[in-house]
C-alpha positions in Angstrom: 120.5 97.8 78.5 122.7 95.0 77.1 125.7 94.7 74.8 123.7 92.7 72.3 120.6 94.8 72.3 121.5 96.9 69.3 122.4 93.8 67.3 119.1 92.1 68.3 117.0 95.1 67.2 118.8 95.3 63.9 118.4 91.6 63.2 114.7 91.4 64.0 114.1 94.6 62.0 115.8 93.1 59.0 113.9 89.8 59.5 110.7 91.9 59.4 111.9 93.5 56.1 111.8 97.0 57.7 114.1 100.0 57.3 115.0 102.1 60.3 112.5 104.7 59.1 109.7 102.1 58.7 110.3 100.6 62.1 110.3 104.1 63.6 107.0 104.8 61.8 105.4 101.5 63.1 106.6 102.1 66.6 105.7 105.8 66.5 109.2 106.8 67.5 111.8 109.0 65.8 114.3 107.5 63.3 117.0 108.9 65.5 115.8 106.7 68.4 116.0 103.5 66.4 119.4 104.5 65.2 120.5 105.2 68.7 119.3 101.8 69.9 121.0 99.9 67.1 124.2 101.8 67.8 124.2 100.5 71.4 122.8 103.6 73.1 120.8 103.5 76.3 117.0 103.1 75.9 114.1 103.1 78.3 112.3 99.8 78.8 109.0 101.5 77.6 110.8 102.3 74.3 112.1 98.8 74.0 108.6 97.4 74.7 107.2 99.7 71.9 109.8 98.5 69.4 109.1 94.8 70.3 105.4 95.4 69.8 106.0 97.0 66.4 108.1 94.0 65.4 105.5 91.5 66.7 107.8 89.8 69.2 108.3 89.5 72.9 110.5 92.1 74.6 112.7 89.4 76.1 113.7 88.4 72.5 115.5 91.7 72.2 117.4 91.3 75.5 120.5 89.3 76.3 120.9 87.7 79.7 123.5 90.1 81.1 122.1 92.2 83.9 122.2 96.0 83.6 125.0 97.9 85.2 124.2 100.1 88.2 123.1 103.6 87.2 125.9 105.1 89.2 128.6 104.0 91.7 127.6 104.8 95.3 130.9 105.5 97.1 131.8 102.7 99.5 129.1 100.4 98.3 131.2 97.5 97.1 133.4 97.7 100.2 130.3 97.7 102.5 128.9 94.6 100.6 132.0 92.5 100.9 131.1 91.1 104.3 127.7 90.3 103.1 129.0 88.4 100.0 131.3 86.4 102.2 128.4 85.6 104.6 126.2 84.4 101.7 129.0 82.5 100.0 131.5 81.3 102.6 134.5 79.2 101.7 133.7 75.5 101.6 136.1 74.7 104.4 134.2 77.1 106.7 130.7 75.9 105.8 128.9 73.8 108.4 127.6 70.6 106.9 125.4 67.7 108.1 128.6 65.9 109.1 129.9 68.7 111.2 129.7 68.3 115.0 126.7 70.1 116.5 127.4 73.0 118.8 127.3 72.3 122.5 124.1 72.7 124.5 125.2 76.1 125.9 125.5 77.4 122.4 121.9 76.8 121.5 120.7 79.7 119.3 117.8 81.8 120.3 115.3 81.9 117.4 113.2 84.6 119.2 116.3 86.8 119.4 117.1 86.2 115.8 113.6 87.1 114.7 113.7 90.3 116.8 117.0 91.3 115.3 115.7 90.6 111.8 112.6 92.7 112.4 114.7 95.6 113.7 116.9 95.3 110.5 113.8 95.2 108.3 112.8 98.6 109.5 116.0 100.0 108.0 115.0 99.0 104.5 111.9 101.2 104.0 113.7 104.0 105.8 116.4 104.0 103.1 119.2 103.3 105.7 121.0 101.0 103.3 124.5 101.4 104.7 123.2 100.4 108.2 121.4 97.5 106.7 124.4 96.3 104.9 126.4 96.4 108.2 123.9 94.2 110.1 123.0 91.6 107.5 126.2 89.6 107.5 125.8 88.7 111.2 122.2 87.8 110.7 123.0 85.5 107.8 125.7 83.7 109.8 123.4 83.4 112.9 120.6 82.1 110.7 122.9 79.5 109.2 124.0 78.4 112.6 120.4 78.0 113.8 119.5 75.8 110.8 122.6 73.7 111.4 121.9 73.3 115.1 118.3 72.2 114.8 118.4 69.0 112.7 114.7 67.9 112.8 111.3 68.5 114.2 109.3 71.7 114.8 112.3 73.6 115.8 114.0 72.8 112.5 111.0 74.2 110.7 111.1 77.4 112.8 114.8 77.8 112.2 114.3 77.4 108.4 111.6 80.1 108.4 113.8 82.4 110.5 116.5 82.0 107.9 113.9 82.8 105.2 113.3 86.1 107.0 116.9 87.0 106.8 117.5 85.8 103.2 114.3 87.4 101.9 115.3 90.8 103.5 118.8 90.4 102.1 117.5 89.7 98.6 115.2 92.7 98.6 118.1 94.9 99.8 120.6 93.6 97.2 118.0 94.0 94.4 117.4 97.6 95.5 121.1 98.4 95.2 121.3 96.6 91.9 123.5 93.7 93.0 121.4 91.3 91.0 123.6 88.2 90.9 123.9 87.8 94.7 120.4 89.0 95.2 119.2 86.1 93.0 121.3 83.6 95.0 119.9 84.9 98.4 116.3 84.7 97.2 116.7 81.3 95.7 118.1 80.1 99.0 115.1 81.6 100.8 112.7 79.8 98.5 114.5 76.5 99.1 114.2 77.0 102.9 110.5 77.9 102.6 109.9 74.7 100.6 111.9 72.6 103.1 109.7 74.1 105.8 106.6 73.0 103.8 105.0 76.4 103.8 103.3 77.1 100.5 102.4 80.7 101.3 105.8 81.7 102.4 107.3 80.0 99.3 104.9 81.9 97.0 105.7 85.2 98.8 109.4 84.7 98.3 108.8 84.1 94.6 107.7 87.8 94.5 111.3 88.7 95.4 112.6 86.4 92.7 110.3 88.0 90.1 111.6 91.4 91.0 115.2 90.4 90.3 114.2 88.7 87.1 112.2 91.8 85.9 115.1 94.1 86.7 117.5 91.9 84.6 115.2 91.5 81.6 114.3 87.9 82.2 110.6 88.4 81.6 109.6 84.9 80.4 111.2 83.3 83.6 109.5 85.9 85.8 106.1 85.2 84.4 106.6 81.4 84.7 107.7 81.6 88.3 104.8 83.8 89.2 102.2 81.6 87.6 103.7 78.5 89.4 103.4 80.4 92.7 99.8 81.4 91.9 99.0 77.7 91.4 100.7 76.9 94.7 98.4 79.2 96.8 95.3 79.6 94.7 92.5 80.5 97.1 89.5 78.2 97.5 86.2 80.1 96.9 84.6 79.7 100.3 87.1 79.4 103.1 90.2 81.3 102.2 91.8 83.8 104.7 92.7 87.4 103.6 96.4 86.5 103.9 96.0 83.8 101.2 94.2 86.2 98.9 96.9 88.7 99.5 99.7 86.4 98.6 97.9 85.1 95.5 97.0 88.6 94.4 100.5 89.9 95.0 102.1 87.1 92.9 99.5 87.7 90.2 100.7 91.3 90.0 104.2 90.1 89.4 103.0 87.8 86.6 101.2 90.8 85.0 104.3 93.0 85.4 106.4 90.4 83.5 103.8 89.9 80.8 103.2 93.6 80.0 106.9 94.2 79.8 107.2 91.2 77.4 104.6 92.4 74.9 102.0 90.0 76.1 99.1 92.3 76.8 96.3 89.7 76.8 98.0 87.6 79.4 98.9 90.7 81.5 95.2 91.7 81.5 94.2 88.2 82.8 96.8 88.4 85.6 95.6 91.9 86.6 92.1 90.7 86.6 93.1 88.0 89.1 94.8 90.6 91.3 91.7 92.7 91.2 89.6 89.8 92.2 91.9 89.1 95.2 91.9 92.7 96.2 88.1 92.9 96.0 87.8 89.7 98.1 89.8 91.4 100.9 88.1 94.7 100.5 90.8 96.8 102.0 94.6 96.9 102.3 95.7 93.7 104.2 98.9 94.0 106.1 101.1 90.9 105.9 104.7 90.1 106.4 105.6 86.6 105.2 109.2 86.2 106.2 111.0 89.1 104.6 108.3 90.0 102.0 106.3 93.0 103.1 102.6 93.9 102.5 100.1 95.4 102.3 98.0 94.1 99.4 94.5 95.3 98.5 92.6 97.6 96.2 95.1 100.4 96.5 98.1 98.2 95.7 96.3 96.6 92.8 95.3 100.0 91.3 98.9 101.3 91.6 100.4 98.3 89.9 97.9 98.5 87.1 99.0 102.2 86.5 102.5 100.9 86.4 101.5 98.7 83.4 100.0 101.7 81.7 103.3 103.5 82.2 105.2 100.6 80.7 103.3 100.8 77.5 103.8 104.5 77.3 100.2 105.8 77.8 101.3 108.8 79.9 98.0 110.7 79.6 96.1 107.8 81.1 98.7 107.6 83.9 98.1 111.3 84.7 94.3 111.0 84.4 94.1 107.9 86.7 96.5 109.4 89.3 94.4 112.6 89.5 90.9 111.0 89.4 90.9 107.3 90.5 89.4 107.0 94.0 91.7 104.1 95.0 94.7 106.2 94.3 93.6 109.2 96.5 95.3 109.6 99.9 91.9 110.5 101.3 90.7 107.0 100.4 93.7 105.5 102.1 92.5 106.8 105.4 89.5 104.4 105.0 91.0 101.4 103.2 94.6 101.6 104.4 97.5 102.9 102.3 100.3 101.3 100.2 103.7 100.4 101.5 106.4 103.1 101.3 108.1 101.3 98.4 104.9 101.0 96.4 104.0 104.6 97.1 107.5 105.8 96.0 107.4 103.8 92.8 104.0 105.0 91.9 105.0 108.6 92.6 108.0 108.3 90.3 105.8 106.9 87.5 103.4 109.8 87.9 106.4 112.2 87.9 107.7 110.8 84.6 104.2 111.0 83.1 103.9 114.7 84.0 107.3 115.3 82.4 106.3 113.6 79.2 103.0 115.4 78.9 104.9 118.7 79.2 103.9 119.7 82.8 107.5 120.2 83.9 106.6 122.3 86.8 104.5 119.6 88.4 107.0 117.0 87.5 109.9 118.9 89.0 107.9 119.5 92.2 107.1 115.8 92.6 110.7 114.7 91.9 112.0 117.1 94.5 109.4 115.8 97.0 110.7 112.3 96.4 114.2 113.5 96.9 113.3 115.0 100.3 111.3 112.0 101.5 113.3 109.1 100.0 116.8 110.3 99.0 118.7 107.0 99.3 116.0 105.1 97.5 116.0 107.7 94.7 119.7 107.2 94.2 119.1 103.6 92.9 116.3 104.5 90.5 117.3 104.9 86.8 113.8 106.2 86.2 114.7 109.2 88.4 117.6 110.1 86.2 115.3 109.7 83.1 112.7 111.9 84.7 115.2 114.6 85.6 116.7 114.7 82.1 113.3 114.9 80.5 112.3 117.8 82.7 115.5 119.6 82.0 115.2 119.0 78.3 111.7 120.4 78.1 112.1 123.5 80.3 112.5 126.7 78.3 113.9 128.5 81.3 116.9 127.8 83.5 116.5 125.1 86.1 115.2 126.2 89.5 117.4 125.6 92.6 115.3 122.5 93.6 116.0 120.7 90.3 119.7 121.6 90.5 119.7 120.1 94.0 118.1 116.8 92.8 120.5 116.7 89.8 123.6 117.0 92.1 122.1 114.3 94.4 121.7 111.9 91.4 125.1 112.7 90.1 123.9 114.2 86.8 125.4 117.6 87.4 128.4 118.7 89.4 
């Protein structure tokens, strides 16, 4: 998790006057798990949350600021991202400034064409075509920069800024997915700055969702919660005359606040944020499709239910995860035909949570089938999910017989077995 995590756990344990055995008993973990954590071994975030809860502190207090390393090296990944890094952080001498001469009239950029190209590129993300997306993003970033430089004021300037928000938001989502958190953070911060310059509160709040995702993935829970709450305040719906899109953005940001709070051992606050998301979902009544400049929808009752199950998984209540997945109406694909379904990303993350829950409750057959199904439908996405490796290893450890061919296939794909 981080280099200092073991030292942090040991220090807080000693401050609480607990032995390793006593902390293990309080957290309902094995003594070996506590020893492993303090010796610098890898640990699931759910386990870390449980330890923090037993110590009576926030999870973030156990974490240093260094981001986690990628689960595995994807061949060619760093080389394919080099052009994107250069586009996002060009040398100063090559950066257009306010004092630079404007391009000539015949070089006027086409914002409509830029938007169409960005929309086409955005289709690559849910399809898991990450190499193709990495190839087209550098050109989009450069063209978006040129458009903002060309239009210095007026309505066209606002349109150019929002077009660049599209590009930077998509770039940030992609980079977060492939665990390049430093540059993802930079891209999303730039998108938020552009959205604020364009004076569009809903777009600004929507981009904060992307920022929260980076902060959550790097253990910066306090900051993620604070950013989400500020965004909620920015777009809080009025009781009588709010549009579904406003409820959708507010509810979606509330989900990010809840995700941060529950991971940071703040269950009461998480419950309040989840209640706000449920209110927004109920006000809309069904899944509302929205695309606010690089941040995809939909949001509604299905999304709110899935994210609340994610909270339950974080605290380790796997039996409730299984029960809700099997019985809750909002989580049934049959219901989705009537209310609309989740995004592909939300559906995949929910399916992986349920897979892990089945593995931990001992249903390794169902867990293996679900993991193999995810491998077939979202192979590239699965490569970047540490939770997929955790699920595979749990299934393998609990099986009494040899692994079936499907599990060996997934293991080779994840780089766990040769």
